[in-house]
N, CA, C and O atoms as CSV, one atom per row, in Angstrom:
chain,resi,resn,atom,element,x,y,z
A,1,UNK,N,N,5.222,227.899,201.633
A,1,UNK,CA,C,5.120,229.343,201.549
A,1,UNK,C,C,6.531,229.924,201.401
A,1,UNK,O,O,7.401,229.639,202.224
A,2,UNK,N,N,6.764,230.729,200.370
A,2,UNK,CA,C,8.089,231.267,200.085
A,2,UNK,C,C,8.408,232.553,200.830
A,2,UNK,O,O,9.538,233.032,200.742
A,3,UNK,N,N,7.464,233.130,201.557
A,3,UNK,CA,C,7.713,234.409,202.215
A,3,UNK,C,C,8.767,234.304,203.306
A,3,UNK,O,O,9.348,235.318,203.692
A,4,UNK,N,N,9.027,233.112,203.808
A,4,UNK,CA,C,10.043,232.932,204.849
A,4,UNK,C,C,11.355,232.417,204.275
A,4,UNK,O,O,12.309,232.196,205.021
A,5,UNK,N,N,11.416,232.224,202.979
A,5,UNK,CA,C,12.614,231.706,202.332
A,5,UNK,C,C,13.694,232.788,202.273
A,5,UNK,O,O,13.412,233.944,201.956
A,6,UNK,N,N,14.925,232.401,202.580
A,6,UNK,CA,C,16.054,233.334,202.539
A,6,UNK,C,C,16.402,233.633,201.086
A,6,UNK,O,O,16.615,232.709,200.301
A,7,UNK,N,N,16.462,234.910,200.719
A,7,UNK,CA,C,16.763,235.334,199.357
A,7,UNK,C,C,18.128,235.999,199.303
A,7,UNK,O,O,18.237,237.213,199.477
A,8,UNK,N,N,19.161,235.218,199.066
A,8,UNK,CA,C,20.514,235.745,198.930
A,8,UNK,C,C,20.830,235.745,197.442
A,8,UNK,O,O,20.784,234.699,196.795
A,9,UNK,N,N,21.151,236.918,196.895
A,9,UNK,CA,C,21.373,237.053,195.460
A,9,UNK,C,C,22.696,237.750,195.180
A,9,UNK,O,O,23.133,238.599,195.957
A,10,UNK,N,N,23.334,237.389,194.067
A,10,UNK,CA,C,24.560,238.052,193.642
A,10,UNK,C,C,24.539,238.190,192.120
A,10,UNK,O,O,24.063,237.302,191.414
A,11,UNK,N,N,25.055,239.304,191.628
A,11,UNK,CA,C,25.177,239.534,190.186
A,11,UNK,C,C,26.554,240.109,189.901
A,11,UNK,O,O,27.149,240.789,190.737
A,12,UNK,N,N,27.051,239.818,188.691
A,12,UNK,CA,C,28.293,240.455,188.268
A,12,UNK,C,C,27.909,241.758,187.573
A,12,UNK,O,O,27.076,241.773,186.666
A,13,UNK,N,N,28.531,242.850,188.015
A,13,UNK,CA,C,28.130,244.160,187.490
A,13,UNK,C,C,29.204,244.820,186.629
A,13,UNK,O,O,28.927,245.797,185.933
A,14,UNK,N,N,30.441,244.286,186.674
A,14,UNK,CA,C,31.504,244.895,185.875
A,14,UNK,C,C,32.621,243.888,185.664
A,14,UNK,O,O,33.008,243.174,186.589
A,15,UNK,N,N,33.135,243.835,184.446
A,15,UNK,CA,C,34.281,242.979,184.141
A,15,UNK,C,C,35.424,243.867,183.680
A,15,UNK,O,O,35.275,244.674,182.763
A,16,UNK,N,N,36.572,243.699,184.336
A,16,UNK,CA,C,37.765,244.453,183.958
A,16,UNK,C,C,38.743,243.470,183.332
A,16,UNK,O,O,39.221,242.549,183.994
A,17,UNK,N,N,39.034,243.671,182.061
A,17,UNK,CA,C,39.928,242.757,181.360
A,17,UNK,C,C,41.355,242.919,181.867
A,17,UNK,O,O,41.766,244.017,182.242
A,18,UNK,N,N,42.115,241.813,181.877
A,18,UNK,CA,C,43.505,241.880,182.352
A,18,UNK,C,C,44.363,242.770,181.455
A,18,UNK,O,O,44.184,242.805,180.238
A,19,UNK,N,N,45.287,243.481,182.073
A,19,UNK,CA,C,46.287,244.278,181.364
A,19,UNK,C,C,47.660,243.830,181.860
A,19,UNK,O,O,48.255,244.487,182.714
A,20,UNK,N,N,48.169,242.709,181.325
A,20,UNK,CA,C,49.430,242.148,181.823
A,20,UNK,C,C,50.598,243.123,181.733
A,20,UNK,O,O,51.491,243.101,182.580
A,21,UNK,N,N,50.596,243.976,180.716
A,21,UNK,CA,C,51.699,244.937,180.563
A,21,UNK,C,C,51.745,245.952,181.706
A,21,UNK,O,O,52.772,246.594,181.928
A,22,UNK,N,N,50.634,246.098,182.430
A,22,UNK,CA,C,50.575,247.004,183.580
A,22,UNK,C,C,50.501,246.249,184.905
A,22,UNK,O,O,50.362,246.860,185.965
A,23,UNK,N,N,50.595,244.930,184.845
A,23,UNK,CA,C,50.519,244.129,186.065
A,23,UNK,C,C,49.120,244.041,186.651
A,23,UNK,O,O,48.957,243.718,187.828
A,24,UNK,N,N,48.110,244.328,185.839
A,24,UNK,CA,C,46.718,244.302,186.295
A,24,UNK,C,C,46.079,242.971,185.898
A,24,UNK,O,O,45.909,242.701,184.709
A,25,UNK,N,N,45.724,242.135,186.879
A,25,UNK,CA,C,45.147,240.828,186.548
A,25,UNK,C,C,43.682,240.881,186.108
A,25,UNK,O,O,43.125,239.867,185.689
A,26,UNK,N,N,43.058,242.055,186.201
A,26,UNK,CA,C,41.645,242.161,185.866
A,26,UNK,C,C,40.785,241.571,186.966
A,26,UNK,O,O,41.285,241.239,188.040
A,27,UNK,N,N,39.511,241.441,186.705
A,27,UNK,CA,C,38.619,240.859,187.698
A,27,UNK,C,C,37.167,241.128,187.369
A,27,UNK,O,O,36.841,241.859,186.434
A,28,UNK,N,N,36.314,240.526,188.154
A,28,UNK,CA,C,34.870,240.700,188.007
A,28,UNK,C,C,34.340,241.270,189.316
A,28,UNK,O,O,34.557,240.695,190.383
A,29,UNK,N,N,33.646,242.397,189.234
A,29,UNK,CA,C,33.032,243.015,190.405
A,29,UNK,C,C,31.618,242.469,190.552
A,29,UNK,O,O,30.816,242.525,189.620
A,30,UNK,N,N,31.329,241.944,191.728
A,30,UNK,CA,C,30.007,241.406,192.039
A,30,UNK,C,C,29.333,242.283,193.090
A,30,UNK,O,O,29.992,242.870,193.948
A,31,UNK,N,N,28.021,242.359,193.004
A,31,UNK,CA,C,27.207,243.026,194.016
A,31,UNK,C,C,26.202,242.002,194.518
A,31,UNK,O,O,25.486,241.378,193.735
A,32,UNK,N,N,26.161,241.838,195.835
A,32,UNK,CA,C,25.255,240.855,196.417
A,32,UNK,C,C,24.400,241.466,197.504
A,32,UNK,O,O,24.787,242.442,198.146
A,33,UNK,N,N,23.237,240.883,197.702
A,33,UNK,CA,C,22.376,241.276,198.817
A,33,UNK,C,C,22.218,240.073,199.728
A,33,UNK,O,O,22.022,238.944,199.279
A,34,UNK,N,N,22.309,240.349,201.024
A,34,UNK,CA,C,22.238,239.278,202.012
A,34,UNK,C,C,20.970,239.357,202.824
A,34,UNK,O,O,19.884,239.612,202.304
A,35,UNK,N,N,21.133,239.135,204.102
A,35,UNK,CA,C,19.984,239.089,205.000
A,35,UNK,C,C,19.382,240.473,205.219
A,35,UNK,O,O,20.106,241.469,205.234
A,36,UNK,N,N,18.068,240.542,205.387
A,36,UNK,CA,C,17.425,241.832,205.625
A,36,UNK,C,C,17.677,242.345,207.044
A,36,UNK,O,O,17.946,241.576,207.967
A,37,UNK,N,N,17.581,243.647,207.184
A,37,UNK,CA,C,17.694,244.312,208.487
A,37,UNK,C,C,16.512,245.271,208.602
A,37,UNK,O,O,15.821,245.541,207.620
A,38,UNK,N,N,16.292,245.770,209.784
A,38,UNK,CA,C,15.212,246.726,210.007
A,38,UNK,C,C,15.787,248.135,209.970
A,38,UNK,O,O,16.735,248.443,210.693
A,39,UNK,N,N,15.217,248.986,209.133
A,39,UNK,CA,C,15.671,250.368,209.023
A,39,UNK,C,C,14.620,251.324,209.552
A,39,UNK,O,O,13.420,251.073,209.445
A,40,UNK,N,N,15.091,252.429,210.126
A,40,UNK,CA,C,14.203,253.479,210.623
A,40,UNK,C,C,14.517,254.761,209.871
A,40,UNK,O,O,15.686,255.107,209.700
A,41,UNK,N,N,13.495,255.465,209.422
A,41,UNK,CA,C,13.651,256.672,208.628
A,41,UNK,C,C,12.750,257.751,209.202
A,41,UNK,O,O,11.607,257.488,209.575
A,42,UNK,N,N,13.273,258.962,209.269
A,42,UNK,CA,C,12.471,260.092,209.740
A,42,UNK,C,C,12.295,261.053,208.573
A,42,UNK,O,O,13.269,261.555,208.012
A,43,UNK,N,N,11.047,261.298,208.219
A,43,UNK,CA,C,10.713,262.197,207.124
A,43,UNK,C,C,9.639,263.147,207.626
A,43,UNK,O,O,8.573,262.712,208.063
A,44,UNK,N,N,9.918,264.438,207.565
A,44,UNK,CA,C,8.961,265.451,208.012
A,44,UNK,C,C,8.421,265.140,209.406
A,44,UNK,O,O,7.212,265.173,209.634
A,45,UNK,N,N,9.309,264.844,210.316
A,45,UNK,CA,C,9.004,264.596,211.725
A,45,UNK,C,C,8.144,263.350,211.966
A,45,UNK,O,O,7.519,263.227,213.020
A,46,UNK,N,N,8.107,262.441,211.015
A,46,UNK,CA,C,7.391,261.176,211.176
A,46,UNK,C,C,8.395,260.046,210.988
A,46,UNK,O,O,9.177,260.058,210.037
A,47,UNK,N,N,8.372,259.057,211.905
A,47,UNK,CA,C,9.292,257.930,211.795
A,47,UNK,C,C,8.598,256.762,211.106
A,47,UNK,O,O,7.464,256.403,211.423
A,48,UNK,N,N,9.325,256.182,210.149
A,48,UNK,CA,C,8.852,255.011,209.430
A,48,UNK,C,C,9.845,253.879,209.662
A,48,UNK,O,O,11.028,254.129,209.895
A,49,UNK,N,N,9.377,252.648,209.601
A,49,UNK,CA,C,10.242,251.474,209.733
A,49,UNK,C,C,9.971,250.547,208.558
A,49,UNK,O,O,8.844,250.439,208.074
A,50,UNK,N,N,11.022,249.886,208.115
A,50,UNK,CA,C,10.851,248.947,207.010
A,50,UNK,C,C,12.103,248.125,206.799
A,50,UNK,O,O,13.145,248.411,207.387
A,51,UNK,N,N,12.008,247.107,205.966
A,51,UNK,CA,C,13.150,246.221,205.743
A,51,UNK,C,C,14.185,246.839,204.801
A,51,UNK,O,O,13.851,247.595,203.889
A,52,UNK,N,N,15.428,246.501,205.045
A,52,UNK,CA,C,16.555,246.885,204.192
A,52,UNK,C,C,17.356,245.625,203.901
A,52,UNK,O,O,17.467,244.751,204.762
A,53,UNK,N,N,17.903,245.522,202.730
A,53,UNK,CA,C,18.803,244.414,202.451
A,53,UNK,C,C,20.232,244.836,202.729
A,53,UNK,O,O,20.614,245.975,202.459
A,54,UNK,N,N,21.019,243.924,203.265
A,54,UNK,CA,C,22.443,244.189,203.423
A,54,UNK,C,C,23.080,244.134,202.035
A,54,UNK,O,O,22.579,243.443,201.148
A,55,UNK,N,N,24.175,244.855,201.847
A,55,UNK,CA,C,24.808,244.974,200.544
A,55,UNK,C,C,26.279,244.592,200.646
A,55,UNK,O,O,26.956,244.950,201.610
A,56,UNK,N,N,26.765,243.871,199.655
A,56,UNK,CA,C,28.157,243.423,199.649
A,56,UNK,C,C,28.745,243.581,198.253
A,56,UNK,O,O,28.067,243.344,197.254
A,57,UNK,N,N,30.013,243.983,198.193
A,57,UNK,CA,C,30.757,244.049,196.940
A,57,UNK,C,C,31.965,243.146,197.069
A,57,UNK,O,O,32.618,243.123,198.112
A,58,UNK,N,N,32.268,242.398,196.011
A,58,UNK,CA,C,33.469,241.581,196.043
A,58,UNK,C,C,34.004,241.377,194.637
A,58,UNK,O,O,33.257,241.378,193.659
A,59,UNK,N,N,35.317,241.201,194.563
A,59,UNK,CA,C,36.006,240.953,193.296
A,59,UNK,C,C,36.394,239.485,193.228
A,59,UNK,O,O,36.761,238.875,194.233
A,60,UNK,N,N,36.307,238.931,192.028
A,60,UNK,CA,C,36.797,237.583,191.774
A,60,UNK,C,C,37.734,237.658,190.573
A,60,UNK,O,O,37.727,238.652,189.846
A,61,UNK,N,N,38.538,236.619,190.356
A,61,UNK,CA,C,39.369,236.603,189.150
A,61,UNK,C,C,38.506,236.732,187.898
A,61,UNK,O,O,37.321,236.399,187.908
A,62,UNK,N,N,39.115,237.217,186.831
A,62,UNK,CA,C,38.381,237.549,185.616
A,62,UNK,C,C,37.614,236.360,185.028
A,62,UNK,O,O,36.615,236.560,184.337
A,63,UNK,N,N,38.052,235.153,185.285
A,63,UNK,CA,C,37.384,233.982,184.720
A,63,UNK,C,C,36.440,233.292,185.710
A,63,UNK,O,O,36.010,232.164,185.474
A,64,UNK,N,N,36.120,233.963,186.808
A,64,UNK,CA,C,35.260,233.360,187.837
A,64,UNK,C,C,34.013,234.210,188.068
A,64,UNK,O,O,34.101,235.402,188.363
A,65,UNK,N,N,32.852,233.573,187.929
A,65,UNK,CA,C,31.575,234.220,188.230
A,65,UNK,C,C,30.953,233.500,189.422
A,65,UNK,O,O,30.920,232.270,189.458
A,66,UNK,N,N,30.466,234.252,190.381
A,66,UNK,CA,C,29.821,233.645,191.546
A,66,UNK,C,C,28.362,233.319,191.250
A,66,UNK,O,O,27.662,234.088,190.590
A,67,UNK,N,N,27.924,232.190,191.739
A,67,UNK,CA,C,26.500,231.851,191.693
A,67,UNK,C,C,25.878,232.277,193.025
A,67,UNK,O,O,26.594,232.563,193.985
A,68,UNK,N,N,24.559,232.318,193.076
A,68,UNK,CA,C,23.873,232.649,194.331
A,68,UNK,C,C,24.265,231.663,195.429
A,68,UNK,O,O,24.465,232.053,196.579
A,69,UNK,N,N,24.373,230.394,195.068
A,69,UNK,CA,C,24.723,229.357,196.048
A,69,UNK,C,C,26.137,229.577,196.601
A,69,UNK,O,O,26.353,229.442,197.805
A,70,UNK,N,N,27.100,229.915,195.733
A,70,UNK,CA,C,28.477,230.177,196.183
A,70,UNK,C,C,28.531,231.413,197.074
A,70,UNK,O,O,29.229,231.428,198.088
A,71,UNK,N,N,27.789,232.449,196.688
A,71,UNK,CA,C,27.751,233.674,197.487
A,71,UNK,C,C,27.148,233.402,198.861
A,71,UNK,O,O,27.638,233.915,199.867
A,72,UNK,N,N,26.099,232.608,198.907
A,72,UNK,CA,C,25.442,232.266,200.173
A,72,UNK,C,C,26.415,231.554,201.110
A,72,UNK,O,O,26.370,231.758,202.323
A,73,UNK,N,N,27.297,230.718,200.552
A,73,UNK,CA,C,28.285,230.015,201.370
A,73,UNK,C,C,29.369,230.966,201.885
A,73,UNK,O,O,29.883,230.773,202.987
A,74,UNK,N,N,29.720,231.993,201.100
A,74,UNK,CA,C,30.747,232.963,201.506
A,74,UNK,C,C,30.215,233.996,202.496
A,74,UNK,O,O,30.982,234.564,203.273
A,75,UNK,N,N,28.923,234.237,202.471
A,75,UNK,CA,C,28.303,235.325,203.227
A,75,UNK,C,C,28.636,235.344,204.719
A,75,UNK,O,O,28.927,236.422,205.238
A,76,UNK,N,N,28.612,234.224,205.440
A,76,UNK,CA,C,28.901,234.287,206.881
A,76,UNK,C,C,30.295,234.824,207.225
A,76,UNK,O,O,30.494,235.374,208.308
A,77,UNK,N,N,31.252,234.671,206.317
A,77,UNK,CA,C,32.612,235.140,206.597
A,77,UNK,C,C,32.863,236.556,206.080
A,77,UNK,O,O,33.954,237.096,206.268
A,78,UNK,N,N,31.873,237.161,205.434
A,78,UNK,CA,C,32.054,238.491,204.850
A,78,UNK,C,C,31.600,239.588,205.805
A,78,UNK,O,O,30.725,239.390,206.648
A,79,UNK,N,N,32.222,240.745,205.645
A,79,UNK,CA,C,31.814,241.941,206.388
A,79,UNK,C,C,31.084,242.877,205.442
A,79,UNK,O,O,31.390,242.940,204.252
A,80,UNK,N,N,30.133,243.590,205.973
A,80,UNK,CA,C,29.441,244.595,205.171
A,80,UNK,C,C,30.425,245.710,204.824
A,80,UNK,O,O,31.391,245.919,205.558
A,81,UNK,N,N,30.203,246.430,203.724
A,81,UNK,CA,C,31.098,247.524,203.357
A,81,UNK,C,C,31.244,248.547,204.483
A,81,UNK,O,O,30.330,248.735,205.286
A,82,UNK,N,N,32.400,249.201,204.531
A,82,UNK,CA,C,32.705,250.152,205.608
A,82,UNK,C,C,31.656,251.260,205.719
A,82,UNK,O,O,31.326,251.695,206.822
A,83,UNK,N,N,31.132,251.714,204.579
A,83,UNK,CA,C,30.186,252.830,204.618
A,83,UNK,C,C,28.909,252.469,205.367
A,83,UNK,O,O,28.222,253.363,205.862
A,84,UNK,N,N,28.573,251.191,205.464
A,84,UNK,CA,C,27.351,250.825,206.178
A,84,UNK,C,C,27.491,250.987,207.682
A,84,UNK,O,O,26.486,251.041,208.391
A,85,UNK,N,N,28.715,251.065,208.179
A,85,UNK,CA,C,28.948,251.265,209.605
A,85,UNK,C,C,28.964,252.728,209.998
A,85,UNK,O,O,29.195,253.051,211.163
A,86,UNK,N,N,28.725,253.612,209.056
A,86,UNK,CA,C,28.769,255.047,209.314
A,86,UNK,C,C,27.421,255.578,209.790
A,86,UNK,O,O,27.147,256.772,209.667
A,87,UNK,N,N,26.595,254.719,210.320
A,87,UNK,CA,C,25.273,255.139,210.798
A,87,UNK,C,C,25.388,255.805,212.159
A,87,UNK,O,O,26.123,255.331,213.025
A,88,UNK,N,N,24.676,256.883,212.346
A,88,UNK,CA,C,24.653,257.547,213.649
A,88,UNK,C,C,23.387,258.375,213.776
A,88,UNK,O,O,22.753,258.749,212.789
A,89,UNK,N,N,23.055,258.638,214.989
A,89,UNK,CA,C,21.956,259.560,215.266
A,89,UNK,C,C,22.557,260.901,215.638
A,89,UNK,O,O,23.581,260.959,216.319
A,90,UNK,N,N,21.949,261.939,215.212
A,90,UNK,CA,C,22.443,263.270,215.540
A,90,UNK,C,C,21.371,263.995,216.328
A,90,UNK,O,O,20.225,264.106,215.891
A,91,UNK,N,N,21.753,264.482,217.487
A,91,UNK,CA,C,20.838,265.235,218.342
A,91,UNK,C,C,21.306,266.681,218.373
A,91,UNK,O,O,22.475,266.954,218.643
A,92,UNK,N,N,20.412,267.589,218.103
A,92,UNK,CA,C,20.757,269.009,218.143
A,92,UNK,C,C,20.149,269.606,219.401
A,92,UNK,O,O,18.948,269.485,219.642
A,93,UNK,N,N,20.982,270.247,220.193
A,93,UNK,CA,C,20.556,270.849,221.456
A,93,UNK,C,C,20.037,272.254,221.168
A,93,UNK,O,O,20.812,273.150,220.836
A,94,UNK,N,N,18.727,272.444,221.295
A,94,UNK,CA,C,18.122,273.755,221.055
A,94,UNK,C,C,17.886,274.515,222.356
A,94,UNK,O,O,16.944,275.302,222.455
A,95,UNK,N,N,18.726,274.285,223.337
A,95,UNK,CA,C,18.522,274.958,224.622
A,95,UNK,C,C,18.681,276.466,224.460
A,95,UNK,O,O,19.317,276.946,223.522
A,96,UNK,N,N,18.097,277.188,225.384
A,96,UNK,CA,C,18.125,278.651,225.324
A,96,UNK,C,C,19.516,279.182,225.634
A,96,UNK,O,O,20.432,278.407,225.908
A,97,UNK,N,N,19.674,280.481,225.594
A,97,UNK,CA,C,20.959,281.124,225.857
A,97,UNK,C,C,21.381,281.012,227.312
A,97,UNK,O,O,22.432,281.531,227.686
A,98,UNK,N,N,20.587,280.348,228.138
A,98,UNK,CA,C,20.938,280.188,229.546
A,98,UNK,C,C,22.099,279.216,229.734
A,98,UNK,O,O,22.618,279.056,230.839
A,99,UNK,N,N,22.496,278.574,228.648
A,99,UNK,CA,C,23.609,277.618,228.715
A,99,UNK,C,C,24.888,278.382,229.048
A,99,UNK,O,O,25.346,279.199,228.250
A,100,UNK,N,N,25.463,278.124,230.218
A,100,UNK,CA,C,26.634,278.882,230.642
A,100,UNK,C,C,27.940,278.290,230.119
A,100,UNK,O,O,29.011,278.798,230.451
A,101,UNK,N,N,27.882,277.235,229.314
A,101,UNK,CA,C,29.115,276.617,228.834
A,101,UNK,C,C,29.442,277.029,227.414
A,101,UNK,O,O,30.476,276.606,226.896
A,102,UNK,N,N,28.633,277.819,226.765
A,102,UNK,CA,C,28.964,278.211,225.403
A,102,UNK,C,C,27.725,278.402,224.567
A,102,UNK,O,O,26.650,278.716,225.078
A,103,UNK,N,N,27.889,278.211,223.276
A,103,UNK,CA,C,26.840,278.478,222.309
A,103,UNK,C,C,25.654,277.534,222.468
A,103,UNK,O,O,25.814,276.366,222.822
A,104,UNK,N,N,24.464,278.061,222.200
A,104,UNK,CA,C,23.264,277.224,222.251
A,104,UNK,C,C,23.124,276.401,220.975
A,104,UNK,O,O,22.225,275.566,220.872
A,105,UNK,N,N,24.003,276.628,220.008
A,105,UNK,CA,C,23.951,275.882,218.756
A,105,UNK,C,C,24.792,274.614,218.807
A,105,UNK,O,O,25.030,273.980,217.779
A,106,UNK,N,N,25.239,274.248,219.992
A,106,UNK,CA,C,26.114,273.087,220.130
A,106,UNK,C,C,25.392,271.830,219.668
A,106,UNK,O,O,24.218,271.628,219.979
A,107,UNK,N,N,26.101,270.990,218.925
A,107,UNK,CA,C,25.547,269.724,218.474
A,107,UNK,C,C,26.305,268.598,219.148
A,107,UNK,O,O,27.522,268.670,219.317
A,108,UNK,N,N,25.593,267.572,219.526
A,108,UNK,CA,C,26.265,266.390,220.061
A,108,UNK,C,C,25.908,265.208,219.189
A,108,UNK,O,O,24.758,265.053,218.777
A,109,UNK,N,N,26.889,264.379,218.909
A,109,UNK,CA,C,26.667,263.199,218.100
A,109,UNK,C,C,26.962,261.965,218.930
A,109,UNK,O,O,27.913,261.926,219.711
A,110,UNK,N,N,26.141,260.980,218.743
A,110,UNK,CA,C,26.348,259.724,219.436
A,110,UNK,C,C,26.508,258.640,218.389
A,110,UNK,O,O,25.579,258.374,217.625
A,111,UNK,N,N,27.673,258.011,218.343
A,111,UNK,CA,C,27.943,256.971,217.365
A,111,UNK,C,C,27.319,255.671,217.835
A,111,UNK,O,O,27.660,255.156,218.900
A,112,UNK,N,N,26.410,255.147,217.042
A,112,UNK,CA,C,25.714,253.919,217.410
A,112,UNK,C,C,26.231,252.716,216.634
A,112,UNK,O,O,25.607,251.655,216.650
A,113,UNK,N,N,27.354,252.868,215.961
A,113,UNK,CA,C,27.854,251.773,215.133
A,113,UNK,C,C,28.868,250.919,215.868
A,113,UNK,O,O,29.828,250.446,215.259
A,114,UNK,N,N,28.678,250.709,217.169
A,114,UNK,CA,C,29.633,249.966,217.988
A,114,UNK,C,C,29.864,248.580,217.536
A,114,UNK,O,O,30.648,247.854,218.147
């Protein structure tokens, strides 16, 4: 049964040719997907859960293309892109005007990307 098989994939999405006169060695931009994670989404006050794939970008020299097998071997040493760590929950305090410390529109954010 293939439903439990790990699906690690990588593709080359852009090739930048070398420009030696500018000191640019060029390169190949790859986009890969790794292990799935569980995502939670709130839409119209209803929470949904579902799988998400992790995403990775990496550059290789212009004459090197990664295979899925090579990417799978590199994956344990790679970090997810910085933007994926920007996840947070935002709680808005709708307390009444009885709040003696200031505005009732105060927002508090809790960073969960520890």
